N, C-alpha and C positions, 0 to 999 in steps of 0.2 A: 535478508537482501544489503548487499555491501555498493559504496554510490559507487565499485574499481567498475558492478558487473552492472549497472547501468547507463554507463558513457557510451560503449557501444552497442545500444539496442535504436533502432527505427522510435520516432514515434509513435509510429502508427503499433508495435511491438510496449513501448512504453504503456499510451492506450491500456489493451488490451492487460497488462501487469496491474495497471489503476483502477478497472472493472473488477478484474476478482480478488483484488487487495478487501476490495470498498466490499465488494458479497462476501468474504470470509472475514470483518471486520460484523457485520451484519447478525451472519451465524453467533458468532463468538456474543456481543453483544445478547442476543436470541438466550445463549448458553451458561451465563451467568445468571440473566434474569430470571429464568429459570431452576440455578439452582445448580445442573448437569455440571459442573467445574468452579472452581475454585484457587484457580491460576486467575488473580486481577493485574501481577506484571505481563502477559499475555497482549493483555490488550492497547499496554502503553508499547508497546513491540509493532502491535498496527498498528498505531495512531501514527510511530512518529516512518515506518514502511509508505502510507502517504501519504505524508507530507512531503517525502523523500522524494517519492513516482511524482507528486502537482509542481514540485519547486523542477526536476526534468527537465516532465512538460513543459516550463512559460523558460526553457534555457532553449532546448532546439526552436521552438514557435524564434525568440528573439533571433535564433542567428540564420534564419532561410529570411 
């Protein structure tokens, strides 16, 4: 997910994206713990996406 994709989204859309990202991060963490996957780099990417979404949500709140 790129920042340029998030700029044009509304606050509600960003919150939905954040919810989905948190769910996918939780599911991926479970997969890592049960050793169903060994790609630990994806965990870092998911964390960054969540942080990026939270940042854009805060920016949208300040604009209003």
